[in-house]
MIGU-744537 format. One record per residue: residue in three letters; x, y, z of N, C-alpha, C in turn. Coordinates in steps of 0.05 Angstrom, whole numbers, padded with zeros to 5 digits, always signed. Example, Ala and Ser with C-alpha at 12.3 -4.5 7.8 and 13.67 -1.06 7.14 Angstrom:
BEGIN
ALA+00264-00114+00156+00246-00090+00156+00264-00066+00156;SER+00257-00045+00142+00273-00021+00143+00258+00001+00157;
END
This chain:
BEGIN
UNK+01545+01553+01873+01531+01579+01875+01546+01599+01892;UNK+01556+01589+01915+01572+01606+01933+01597+01615+01919;UNK+01608+01597+01902+01633+01604+01888+01628+01627+01868;UNK+01606+01625+01853+01598+01646+01834+01593+01672+01848;UNK+01578+01670+01870+01572+01694+01886+01598+01707+01896;UNK+01616+01690+01906+01642+01701+01916+01658+01715+01894;UNK+01657+01703+01870+01672+01715+01848+01660+01742+01840;UNK+01633+01743+01839+01620+01768+01832+01625+01790+01853;UNK+01626+01781+01878+01633+01800+01900+01661+01811+01897;UNK+01680+01793+01890+01707+01802+01885+01710+01821+01862;UNK+01694+01816+01841+01695+01834+01817+01684+01862+01825;UNK+01662+01862+01841+01651+01887+01850+01672+01902+01867;UNK+01685+01888+01885+01706+01900+01902+01729+01911+01885;UNK+01737+01896+01864+01759+01905+01847+01751+01931+01832;UNK+01726+01933+01824+01716+01957+01811+01719+01981+01830;UNK+01711+01977+01855+01713+01998+01874+01742+02006+01880;UNK+01760+01986+01881+01788+01991+01885+01799+02007+01862;UNK+01793+01998+01837+01802+02013+01814+01792+02041+01813;UNK+01767+02045+01821+01755+02072+01822+01771+02089+01843;UNK+01776+02078+01866+01791+02092+01887+01819+02100+01877;UNK+01832+02081+01863+01859+02086+01853+01859+02109+01833;UNK+01839+02109+01816+01836+02130+01796+01833+02157+01809;UNK+01816+02159+01830+01812+02184+01844+01837+02193+01859;UNK+01850+02174+01872+01875+02180+01887+01896+02190+01868;UNK+01899+02177+01845+01919+02184+01825+01914+02212+01814;UNK+01888+02218+01809+01882+02245+01799+01891+02266+01819;UNK+01886+02261+01844+01895+02280+01865+01926+02282+01866;UNK+01939+02259+01867+01968+02258+01871+01983+02271+01849;UNK+01976+02265+01824+01991+02275+01801+01984+02303+01794;UNK+01963+02314+01806+01956+02342+01800+01978+02360+01811;UNK+01991+02352+01833+02012+02368+01845+02040+02356+01840;UNK+02041+02333+01829+02066+02317+01827+02089+02332+01813;UNK+02083+02345+01791+02104+02356+01775+02111+02385+01781;UNK+02095+02397+01799+02100+02426+01805+02114+02430+01832;UNK+02118+02408+01847+02129+02411+01874+02157+02423+01874;UNK+02175+02413+01857+02203+02423+01857+02204+02452+01847;UNK+02187+02458+01827+02187+02486+01817+02176+02505+01838;UNK+02156+02496+01853+02145+02513+01874+02166+02518+01896;UNK+02179+02497+01905+02200+02500+01925+02223+02517+01916;UNK+02228+02517+01889+02250+02533+01879+02245+02563+01880;UNK+02219+02570+01885+02213+02599+01889+02223+02609+01916;UNK+02229+02590+01934+02240+02597+01960+02269+02590+01963;UNK+02278+02569+01950+02305+02558+01955+02319+02553+01928;UNK+02346+02551+01929+02362+02545+01905+02359+02516+01896;UNK+02367+02511+01872+02364+02484+01859+02378+02463+01876;UNK+02402+02468+01886+02417+02448+01899+02405+02440+01926;UNK+02388+02458+01938+02375+02452+01963+02351+02433+01960;UNK+02340+02433+01936+02315+02418+01932+02317+02388+01938;UNK+02340+02377+01930+02344+02348+01934+02342+02341+01963;UNK+02351+02359+01981+02351+02353+02010+02323+02351+02021;UNK+02305+02368+02010+02277+02367+02019+02264+02340+02010;UNK+02270+02332+01985+02260+02306+01976+02271+02283+01993;UNK+02297+02286+02000+02309+02266+02017+02296+02264+02044;UNK+02290+02287+02056+02276+02287+02082+02248+02274+02080;UNK+02234+02280+02058+02208+02268+02054+02211+02238+02050;UNK+02232+02229+02037+02237+02200+02033+02243+02186+02059;UNK+02258+02199+02077+02265+02187+02103+02239+02183+02119;UNK+02222+02204+02119+02197+02201+02134+02179+02180+02121;UNK+02179+02179+02095+02163+02159+02081+02172+02131+02087;UNK+02198+02126+02089+02209+02100+02096+02200+02093+02124;UNK+02201+02113+02143+02193+02108+02170+02163+02100+02171;UNK+02147+02113+02155+02118+02106+02154+02115+02077+02143;UNK+02130+02070+02122+02128+02043+02111+02136+02022+02131;UNK+02157+02028+02147+02167+02009+02167+02146+02005+02189;UNK+02132+02026+02196+02112+02024+02217+02085+02014+02207;UNK+02079+02017+02181+02053+02010+02170+02044+01982+02177;UNK+02060+01961+02174+02051+01934+02181+02042+01931+02210;UNK+02055+01945+02228+02047+01944+02256+02019+01957+02260;UNK+02016+01980+02246+01990+01993+02248+01968+01975+02235;UNK+01974+01963+02212+01955+01946+02199+01947+01922+02217;UNK+01967+01911+02230+01961+01888+02248+01942+01895+02270;UNK+01944+01920+02280+01928+01928+02303+01902+01941+02294;UNK+01902+01956+02272+01878+01972+02265+01866+01966+02238;UNK+01881+01954+02220+01870+01947+02194+01875+01968+02172;UNK+01872+01959+02147+01878+01977+02125+01859+01999+02121;UNK+01833+01995+02128+01813+02016+02125+01821+02040+02142;UNK+01827+02036+02167+01834+02059+02185+01860+02072+02176;UNK+01879+02056+02168+01904+02068+02158+01899+02086+02134;UNK+01882+02077+02116+01876+02094+02092+01862+02119+02100;UNK+01843+02118+02118+01828+02142+02127+01847+02162+02140;UNK+01863+02152+02159+01881+02170+02174+01901+02184+02155;UNK+01913+02168+02137+01933+02179+02118+01920+02200+02100;UNK+01895+02194+02092+01881+02213+02074+01876+02240+02088;UNK+01869+02239+02113+01865+02264+02129+01891+02279+02131;UNK+01913+02265+02136+01939+02279+02137+01946+02292+02111;UNK+01942+02277+02089+01948+02288+02062+01931+02312+02056;UNK+01906+02311+02063+01887+02334+02059+01897+02358+02074;UNK+01905+02354+02099+01916+02377+02116+01941+02388+02104;UNK+01959+02371+02093+01984+02380+02082+01980+02398+02058;UNK+01962+02390+02040+01957+02405+02015+01942+02431+02021;UNK+01923+02431+02039+01909+02456+02046+01929+02475+02058;UNK+01947+02465+02075+01968+02482+02087+01986+02494+02066;UNK+01994+02478+02047+02011+02488+02025+01997+02510+02009;UNK+01971+02507+02006+01956+02527+01991+01952+02553+02007;UNK+01948+02550+02033+01939+02572+02050+01961+02588+02063;UNK+01985+02576+02067+02006+02588+02083+02031+02593+02065;UNK+02034+02616+02053+02057+02622+02036+02082+02629+02052;UNK+02093+02609+02065+02117+02613+02081+02137+02591+02075;UNK+02162+02598+02071+02182+02579+02062+02185+02555+02080;UNK+02187+02559+02106+02192+02537+02125+02167+02520+02129;UNK+02143+02533+02128+02118+02517+02129+02116+02501+02104;UNK+02123+02512+02081+02121+02498+02056+02139+02473+02056;UNK+02163+02475+02066+02181+02452+02068+02170+02431+02086;UNK+02160+02439+02110+02150+02419+02129+02126+02404+02118;UNK+02107+02419+02105+02083+02406+02094+02090+02390+02069;UNK+02109+02399+02054+02118+02383+02030+02129+02356+02039;UNK+02146+02357+02060+02158+02332+02070+02136+02313+02080;UNK+02115+02324+02093+02093+02307+02102+02078+02295+02077;UNK+02074+02312+02057+02061+02302+02032+02077+02281+02019;UNK+02104+02284+02018+02122+02264+02006+02121+02237+02021;UNK+02116+02238+02047+02115+02214+02063+02088+02200+02061;UNK+02066+02216+02060+02039+02204+02061+02029+02195+02034;UNK+02033+02211+02013+02022+02205+01987+02029+02177+01977;UNK+02055+02169+01975+02061+02142+01966+02050+02120+01983;UNK+02047+02126+02010+02036+02105+02028+02007+02099+02022;UNK+01992+02119+02012+01965+02114+02004+01963+02094+01981;UNK+01982+02095+01963+01982+02075+01941+01989+02048+01952;UNK+02005+02046+01973+02011+02021+01987+01985+02010+01999;UNK+01968+02027+02010+01942+02018+02021+01925+02006+01998;UNK+01926+02018+01975+01911+02008+01952+01922+01980+01944;UNK+01948+01976+01947+01960+01950+01941+01948+01929+01960;UNK+01944+01936+01985+01933+01917+02004+01904+01910+01996;UNK+01889+01930+01989+01861+01925+01980+01861+01906+01955;UNK+01877+01913+01935+01876+01898+01910+01887+01870+01913;UNK+01907+01866+01930+01918+01839+01934+01897+01821+01948;UNK+01879+01833+01963+01859+01818+01977+01839+01805+01957;UNK+01834+01818+01935+01814+01808+01916+01826+01797+01890;UNK+01852+01800+01885+01863+01793+01859+01868+01763+01857;UNK+01865+01752+01833+01872+01725+01826+01901+01724+01817;UNK+01917+01708+01831+01946+01708+01825+01952+01698+01797;UNK+01934+01681+01786+01939+01671+01759+01936+01693+01738;UNK+01923+01714+01745+01919+01736+01726+01933+01762+01735;UNK+01955+01758+01750+01968+01781+01763+01979+01801+01742;UNK+01990+01791+01720+02000+01809+01700+01978+01827+01688;UNK+01956+01815+01682+01933+01830+01671+01922+01850+01692;UNK+01920+01840+01717+01909+01857+01738+01927+01881+01744;UNK+01954+01875+01746+01972+01897+01751+01973+01916+01727;UNK+01971+01905+01703+01971+01922+01679+01947+01941+01679;UNK+01923+01930+01686+01899+01946+01688+01901+01967+01710;UNK+01911+01958+01733+01914+01975+01757+01933+01998+01750;UNK+01955+01993+01738+01975+02014+01732+01964+02032+01710;UNK+01949+02021+01691+01938+02038+01670+01918+02058+01681;UNK+01900+02048+01699+01881+02066+01712+01895+02087+01729;UNK+01916+02078+01742+01932+02097+01759+01946+02118+01742;UNK+01952+02111+01717+01967+02129+01700+01950+02145+01680;UNK+01924+02142+01681+01907+02159+01664+01907+02188+01673;UNK+01903+02194+01699+01904+02222+01707+01929+02238+01700;UNK+01953+02226+01702+01977+02242+01695+01978+02251+01666;UNK+01962+02239+01649+01960+02248+01621+01947+02276+01620;UNK+01928+02280+01637+01911+02304+01636+01922+02326+01655;UNK+01931+02317+01679+01937+02337+01700+01959+02356+01693;UNK+01981+02348+01680+02001+02368+01674+01991+02390+01655;UNK+01974+02382+01636+01962+02402+01617+01944+02422+01632;UNK+01927+02411+01650+01910+02429+01666+01926+02447+01684;UNK+01946+02436+01697+01963+02452+01714+01977+02474+01699;UNK+01986+02467+01674+02000+02487+01658+01982+02510+01651;UNK+01957+02505+01645+01938+02526+01639+01934+02544+01664;UNK+01931+02532+01687+01927+02547+01712+01951+02564+01719;UNK+01975+02553+01713+02000+02567+01721+02010+02586+01699;UNK+01992+02598+01684+02000+02620+01666+02013+02641+01684;UNK+02001+02646+01707+02014+02661+01728+02023+02641+01749;UNK+02046+02645+01762+02057+02626+01782+02041+02626+01808;UNK+02015+02619+01806+01998+02618+01830+01995+02589+01839;UNK+02016+02579+01851+02018+02550+01858+01997+02543+01879;UNK+01987+02561+01895+01967+02555+01915+01942+02543+01903;UNK+01935+02552+01878+01912+02541+01865+01915+02511+01859;UNK+01939+02503+01851+01944+02475+01845+01940+02458+01871;UNK+01952+02467+01893+01950+02452+01918+01921+02451+01928;UNK+01906+02473+01925+01878+02473+01934+01861+02454+01917;UNK+01866+02454+01891+01851+02435+01874+01859+02406+01880;UNK+01885+02402+01885+01894+02375+01892+01881+02365+01918;UNK+01877+02383+01937+01863+02376+01962+01834+02369+01957;UNK+01821+02386+01940+01793+02381+01934+01789+02354+01920;UNK+01808+02346+01903+01806+02321+01888+01809+02297+01907;UNK+01819+02301+01931+01822+02279+01950+01796+02272+01964;UNK+01777+02291+01964+01752+02286+01978+01735+02263+01966;UNK+01732+02262+01939+01717+02239+01928+01729+02212+01935;UNK+01756+02211+01935+01770+02187+01943+01763+02179+01971;UNK+01763+02198+01989+01757+02193+02017+01728+02183+02020;UNK+01710+02194+02005+01682+02186+02006+01678+02157+01997;UNK+01692+02149+01974+01689+02122+01964+01700+02102+01985;UNK+01723+02108+01996+01735+02090+02016+01717+02088+02041;UNK+01708+02111+02051+01692+02111+02075+01665+02095+02072;UNK+01653+02097+02048+01627+02085+02044+01629+02055+02037;UNK+01652+02046+02027+01653+02019+02015+01672+01999+02029;UNK+01691+02009+02045+01711+01991+02055+01712+01990+02086;UNK+01692+02000+02099+01692+01999+02128+01692+01971+02139;UNK+01680+01952+02124+01678+01924+02133+01700+01907+02119;UNK+01721+01920+02109+01742+01905+02095+01754+01883+02114;UNK+01755+01859+02103+01765+01836+02118+01795+01834+02115;UNK+01809+01845+02135+01838+01844+02135+01849+01816+02139;UNK+01871+01810+02125+01885+01785+02130+01905+01789+02152;UNK+01918+01767+02160+01938+01769+02181+01963+01783+02169;UNK+01972+01804+02182+01995+01820+02172+02020+01814+02189;UNK+02039+01799+02178+02064+01795+02193+02078+01822+02196;UNK+02089+01827+02220+02103+01852+02225+02130+01851+02211;UNK+02137+01874+02197+02162+01875+02182+02185+01882+02201;UNK+02204+01864+02201+02230+01869+02215+02251+01873+02194;UNK+02262+01897+02193+02279+01905+02170+02302+01886+02165;UNK+02316+01879+02186+02339+01861+02182+02331+01834+02171;UNK+02310+01823+02183+02299+01797+02174+02289+01799+02145;UNK+02275+01821+02139+02264+01824+02112+02286+01826+02092;UNK+02307+01841+02098+02329+01845+02080+02343+01818+02074;UNK+02346+01801+02095+02358+01775+02091+02341+01757+02074;UNK+02315+01758+02078+02296+01741+02063+02295+01750+02034;UNK+02295+01777+02030+02296+01787+02003+02321+01778+01988;UNK+02343+01781+02001+02369+01774+01988+02371+01744+01984;UNK+02358+01728+02001+02360+01699+01999+02346+01689+01973;UNK+02324+01702+01966+02310+01695+01941+02320+01714+01919;UNK+02338+01704+01902+02351+01721+01882+02331+01733+01863;UNK+02310+01719+01856+02290+01730+01838+02278+01755+01849;UNK+02270+01754+01874+02256+01776+01887+02276+01799+01892;UNK+02300+01793+01900+02320+01814+01904+02327+01828+01878;UNK+02330+01813+01856+02337+01825+01830+02315+01843+01820;UNK+02290+01834+01823+02268+01851+01813+02264+01875+01832;UNK+02271+01872+01857+02271+01895+01876+02291+01916+01866;UNK+02315+01908+01858+02335+01927+01848+02325+01941+01823;UNK+02312+01925+01805+02302+01937+01780+02280+01958+01786;UNK+02263+01951+01806+02241+01970+01813+02252+01995+01826;UNK+02273+01991+01842+02287+02014+01853+02298+02033+01832;UNK+02311+02021+01812+02323+02037+01790+02301+02052+01774;UNK+02278+02039+01770+02255+02052+01757+02247+02077+01772;UNK+02245+02075+01798+02237+02098+01814+02259+02119+01817;UNK+02284+02110+01815+02306+02129+01813+02303+02146+01788;UNK+02296+02133+01766+02290+02146+01740+02267+02166+01744;UNK+02245+02157+01757+02222+02175+01761+02230+02199+01779;UNK+02245+02193+01801+02252+02215+01819+02270+02236+01805;UNK+02288+02226+01789+02306+02244+01774+02289+02263+01756;UNK+02269+02251+01743+02252+02267+01726+02235+02287+01741;UNK+02223+02278+01763+02204+02295+01778+02219+02319+01790;UNK+02243+02315+01801+02257+02337+01814+02269+02356+01794;UNK+02283+02345+01773+02300+02361+01757+02290+02368+01729;UNK+02272+02351+01718+02263+02356+01690+02246+02382+01688;UNK+02227+02387+01706+02212+02412+01704+02230+02437+01706;UNK+02249+02436+01723+02268+02458+01726+02285+02461+01701;UNK+02294+02439+01690+02311+02440+01665+02295+02452+01642;UNK+02270+02442+01638+02254+02451+01615+02246+02480+01619;UNK+02241+02488+01644+02232+02516+01649+02255+02536+01649;UNK+02276+02530+01664+02297+02549+01668+02321+02548+01649;UNK+02325+02525+01636+02347+02521+01618+02339+02521+01589;UNK+02317+02507+01583+02308+02506+01555+02289+02530+01549;UNK+02275+02539+01569+02258+02563+01566+02229+02559+01561;UNK+02218+02535+01567+02190+02530+01563+02174+02543+01586;UNK+02150+02553+01579+02131+02561+01600+02116+02537+01610;UNK+02100+02541+01632+02087+02518+01644+02065+02507+01626;UNK+02052+02523+01610+02032+02513+01592+02045+02494+01571;UNK+02069+02500+01562+02084+02483+01544+02094+02458+01557;UNK+02103+02461+01582+02113+02438+01597+02089+02419+01602;UNK+02066+02429+01608+02042+02413+01612+02036+02396+01588;UNK+02038+02407+01564+02033+02392+01540+02055+02370+01537;UNK+02080+02377+01541+02102+02358+01538+02098+02334+01558;UNK+02092+02340+01583+02088+02319+01602+02064+02302+01596;UNK+02043+02314+01586+02019+02298+01579+02025+02278+01557;UNK+02040+02287+01537+02048+02268+01516+02067+02248+01526;UNK+02086+02256+01544+02106+02239+01555+02094+02214+01569;UNK+02071+02218+01582+02059+02197+01598+02040+02179+01583;UNK+02036+02184+01558+02017+02167+01542+02025+02137+01542;UNK+02050+02130+01541+02057+02101+01539+02045+02085+01562;UNK+02041+02097+01586+02030+02082+01608+02001+02074+01602;UNK+01988+02089+01586+01960+02082+01578+01961+02062+01554;UNK+01979+02065+01536+01979+02050+01512+01990+02021+01515;UNK+02010+02018+01532+02025+01993+01532+02021+01974+01556;UNK+02012+01985+01579+02014+01968+01603+01993+01945+01604;UNK+01969+01949+01594+01950+01928+01593+01959+01906+01574;UNK+01966+01912+01549+01975+01890+01531+02000+01876+01541;UNK+02019+01891+01552+02043+01879+01563+02037+01860+01586;UNK+02019+01869+01604+02011+01852+01626+01998+01826+01617;UNK+01981+01828+01597+01967+01804+01587+01988+01785+01573;UNK+02007+01797+01559+02027+01781+01546+02044+01766+01566;UNK+02050+01779+01588+02066+01767+01609+02052+01744+01623;UNK+02025+01746+01626+02010+01724+01637+02011+01700+01618;UNK+02010+01706+01592+02009+01685+01572+02036+01671+01569;UNK+02057+01687+01567+02084+01676+01561+02103+01675+01585;UNK+02095+01687+01607+02111+01687+01631+02139+01697+01625;UNK+02141+01721+01613+02167+01730+01603+02173+01759+01611;UNK+02171+01764+01637+02177+01791+01647+02206+01798+01642;UNK+02224+01779+01643+02253+01783+01641+02260+01799+01616;UNK+02252+01790+01592+02260+01803+01567+02247+01830+01564;UNK+02223+01833+01574+02210+01859+01573+02225+01879+01590;UNK+02234+01870+01613+02250+01888+01630+02276+01897+01616;UNK+02289+01879+01603+02314+01885+01589+02309+01906+01567;UNK+02288+01902+01551+02281+01921+01530+02274+01949+01542;UNK+02259+01948+01564+02250+01973+01576+02274+01989+01586;UNK+02292+01977+01601+02315+01991+01611+02333+02002+01589;UNK+02336+01987+01568+02353+01997+01545+02341+02022+01533;UNK+02314+02022+01530+02301+02046+01519+02304+02070+01538;UNK+02300+02066+01564+02303+02087+01584+02332+02098+01583;UNK+02351+02081+01582+02379+02089+01583+02386+02106+01558;UNK+02379+02096+01535+02386+02110+01510+02373+02137+01508;UNK+02347+02139+01515+02333+02164+01512+02344+02185+01531;UNK+02350+02178+01556+02360+02198+01574+02389+02207+01568;UNK+02405+02189+01556+02432+02196+01549+02433+02215+01525;UNK+02410+02218+01511+02409+02237+01489+02402+02265+01498;UNK+02390+02268+01521+02380+02294+01530+02400+02316+01530;UNK+02425+02312+01540+02445+02334+01541+02452+02345+01514;UNK+02446+02330+01493+02453+02339+01466+02430+02351+01451;UNK+02407+02356+01465+02384+02369+01453+02380+02396+01466;UNK+02385+02417+01451+02383+02444+01462+02360+02460+01449;UNK+02348+02449+01428+02327+02464+01413+02302+02466+01430;UNK+02290+02489+01429+02265+02494+01443+02241+02486+01425;UNK+02236+02460+01424+02215+02449+01407+02197+02431+01423;UNK+02172+02438+01425+02153+02421+01440+02152+02393+01428;UNK+02151+02391+01402+02149+02365+01388+02173+02348+01395;UNK+02197+02359+01393+02222+02344+01398+02223+02334+01426;UNK+02218+02352+01446+02220+02344+01474+02198+02325+01482;UNK+02174+02329+01471+02152+02310+01476+02159+02282+01465;UNK+02172+02281+01442+02179+02256+01429+02201+02241+01445;UNK+02222+02255+01454+02243+02241+01468+02234+02231+01496;UNK+02217+02247+01509+02207+02239+01535+02185+02217+01532;UNK+02170+02218+01510+02151+02197+01504+02166+02170+01501;UNK+02188+02170+01486+02204+02146+01482+02214+02136+01509;UNK+02224+02154+01526+02234+02146+01552+02213+02132+01568;UNK+02188+02141+01566+02166+02129+01581+02156+02103+01569;UNK+02162+02098+01544+02156+02072+01533+02172+02051+01549;UNK+02198+02057+01552+02215+02039+01567+02205+02037+01596;UNK+02198+02059+01609+02190+02059+01637+02164+02043+01640;UNK+02145+02045+01621+02120+02031+01623+02125+02001+01621;UNK+02144+01992+01605+02151+01964+01603+02162+01954+01630;UNK+02181+01970+01641+02194+01962+01666+02174+01962+01689;UNK+02156+01982+01690+02138+01984+01713+02119+01960+01714;UNK+02105+01953+01692+02086+01931+01693+02101+01905+01697;UNK+02124+01902+01685+02139+01876+01687+02150+01871+01715;UNK+02161+01892+01727+02172+01889+01754+02149+01884+01774;UNK+02127+01898+01771+02104+01894+01789+02092+01866+01786;UNK+02088+01858+01761+02077+01831+01756+02095+01809+01767;UNK+02121+01811+01762+02140+01791+01771+02141+01790+01802;UNK+02142+01813+01815+02143+01813+01844+02118+01800+01856;UNK+02094+01809+01847+02070+01799+01860+02063+01770+01853;UNK+02077+01760+01832+02074+01731+01827+02091+01715+01846;UNK+02111+01727+01858+02130+01713+01875+02126+01718+01905;UNK+02108+01735+01913+02104+01742+01941+02075+01736+01949;UNK+02072+01723+01972+02045+01718+01982+02029+01744+01986;UNK+02004+01745+01976+01989+01769+01978+01983+01779+02007;UNK+01984+01760+02026+01979+01768+02054+02003+01782+02067;UNK+02026+01782+02054+02050+01792+02067+02053+01822+02063;UNK+02039+01837+02079+02040+01866+02078+02068+01877+02084;UNK+02083+01862+02100+02110+01870+02107+02128+01872+02083;UNK+02127+01851+02066+02144+01851+02042+02134+01870+02020;UNK+02108+01873+02019+02097+01893+02001+02107+01921+02010;UNK+02107+01926+02036+02117+01951+02047+02146+01955+02039;UNK+02162+01933+02043+02190+01934+02036+02194+01941+02006;UNK+02178+01928+01989+02179+01933+01960+02172+01962+01954;UNK+02152+01972+01967+02142+01999+01962+02162+02021+01971;UNK+02181+02013+01988+02202+02033+01995+02218+02042+01972;UNK+02217+02027+01950+02232+02035+01926+02223+02062+01915;UNK+02199+02070+01923+02189+02096+01915+02203+02119+01930;UNK+02212+02112+01954+02225+02133+01970+02255+02132+01969;UNK+02267+02108+01968+02296+02105+01969+02311+02122+01949;UNK+02302+02125+01924+02317+02141+01904+02321+02170+01914;UNK+02303+02181+01929+02306+02208+01938+02328+02211+01959;UNK+02337+02189+01971+02360+02189+01989+02386+02190+01973;UNK+02385+02178+01949+02410+02174+01934+02414+02194+01912;UNK+02392+02201+01897+02395+02218+01874+02407+02246+01880;UNK+02399+02259+01902+02412+02285+01907+02442+02284+01910;UNK+02452+02262+01922+02481+02259+01925+02494+02255+01898;UNK+02482+02238+01881+02494+02233+01855+02493+02258+01838;UNK+02470+02272+01839+02468+02297+01824+02488+02318+01834;UNK+02492+02320+01860+02511+02339+01872+02539+02333+01862;UNK+02547+02308+01861+02574+02301+01851+02576+02307+01822;UNK+02555+02301+01806+02556+02306+01777+02558+02336+01772;UNK+02543+02353+01787+02544+02382+01783+02571+02394+01791;UNK+02585+02380+01808+02612+02390+01816+02631+02389+01792;UNK+02627+02370+01774+02645+02366+01751+02633+02375+01724;UNK+02607+02374+01722+02594+02378+01695+02571+02398+01697;UNK+02562+02407+01674+02538+02424+01672+02513+02409+01680;UNK+02492+02425+01686+02467+02414+01696+02456+02392+01677;UNK+02458+02397+01651+02445+02379+01631+02456+02351+01632;UNK+02481+02347+01642+02493+02321+01641+02483+02303+01664;UNK+02467+02313+01682+02456+02296+01703+02437+02275+01690;UNK+02425+02282+01667+02408+02263+01653+02424+02241+01639;UNK+02447+02248+01629+02465+02228+01618+02473+02207+01639;UNK+02479+02217+01663+02486+02199+01685+02463+02181+01692;UNK+02439+02192+01692+02415+02176+01698+02412+02154+01677;UNK+02417+02160+01652+02415+02140+01631+02435+02118+01635;UNK+02460+02125+01642+02480+02104+01648+02471+02086+01670;UNK+02459+02097+01691+02451+02080+01714+02429+02060+01706;UNK+02414+02066+01686+02393+02048+01677+02404+02021+01666;UNK+02429+02022+01657+02441+01997+01647+02446+01977+01669;UNK+02447+01987+01694+02448+01968+01717+02423+01951+01718;UNK+02400+01963+01711+02375+01949+01710+02376+01926+01690;UNK+02389+01929+01668+02392+01908+01648+02406+01884+01660;UNK+02428+01890+01675+02443+01869+01687+02426+01852+01706;UNK+02411+01865+01723+02394+01850+01743+02370+01837+01730;UNK+02360+01848+01708+02338+01835+01694+02347+01809+01681;UNK+02372+01809+01671+02382+01785+01658+02387+01762+01678;UNK+02388+01768+01704+02392+01748+01724+02366+01734+01732;UNK+02343+01745+01724+02317+01734+01733+02312+01707+01720;UNK+02298+01690+01734+02289+01664+01724+02259+01664+01723;UNK+02248+01667+01699+02219+01669+01696+02205+01643+01705;UNK+02218+01620+01701+02205+01595+01706+02203+01589+01736;UNK+02220+01601+01752+02220+01594+01781+02197+01609+01795;UNK+02182+01595+01812+02160+01606+01826+02164+01601+01856;UNK+02174+01621+01870+02178+01618+01899+02163+01641+01913;UNK+02144+01634+01930+02130+01654+01945+02146+01661+01970;UNK+02148+01687+01976+02159+01696+02002+02135+01701+02020;UNK+02134+01686+02042+02111+01688+02060+02119+01695+02088;
END
């Protein structure tokens, strides 16, 4: 009886976590695609990468400190404090139209936003059954990716005039329901023991387990792909191809559909056949091929651009759910330090991509940065092929 009651309690908790993730995602992706375009109203294109880099450095610092905070105060308090910081950053972006204030608050937003998803990882790992990790991560990622289907379209309608403050204010307002759900339901969250992350030790342990290191590289490349798109694709479609924001909103909404269509069935398939490796290879090949085509497409066609970016996200959806499933099958759920290390892959690309783009722009036109991004995705194929699906080693 206690076992049944415990399982029902876990299911209830999972529903609340999924609800929280949905609300957080709606907030986060409402402003996700307009950040670089907003900053470009104050600064030139080549400066934008540096602001994303600064945000990434602060985000990495937060991730490194997070396990220490968790050990002392718990995940509930960390989530509440970060939510308040994020709320302040977006309200400031909406209310203070000043270049230097915008940069400072954007950097804060870049650091805090991804860390809130890390907090959700801690909640979900507490209640998840490791035997169903593929299905759980597939469901989790699908719920997380439903809002991005809608938010670019809504943002595009609002940005008929370039009134970016409206987007940031709505983004802030959407954070309030998330805060309410967390505050009402997770105050008594039972934290597990959180080992403190020591970077040198963590790096050695990651590298020692080849499976975990290789999937870490693949997850890093996935977020390099995302970062490339977030910083440079809105600018390219707007300033080089000539789309307005209402058209870009439609393109991005279609682009993100694969995350809804494929991640749950792929996650279930991986639980059944334990075959993340081959799915990763297929995903990276699709991502590489689609991005390498972009420099050769100059036609201003919503259908054509939506189609090519849709195909690119089919590959990304395969890689995302497969890398997440593989990693969380191999790492003990109590190890917040290694989850933190893994989640740094969301920030690390912003340290590297501006330098790669800068070198590319020195020799080639802007459009060829996407060709270079496609080439880099083939590195992911190499590391995916090194994975051993059959081996099960927990890092604890």
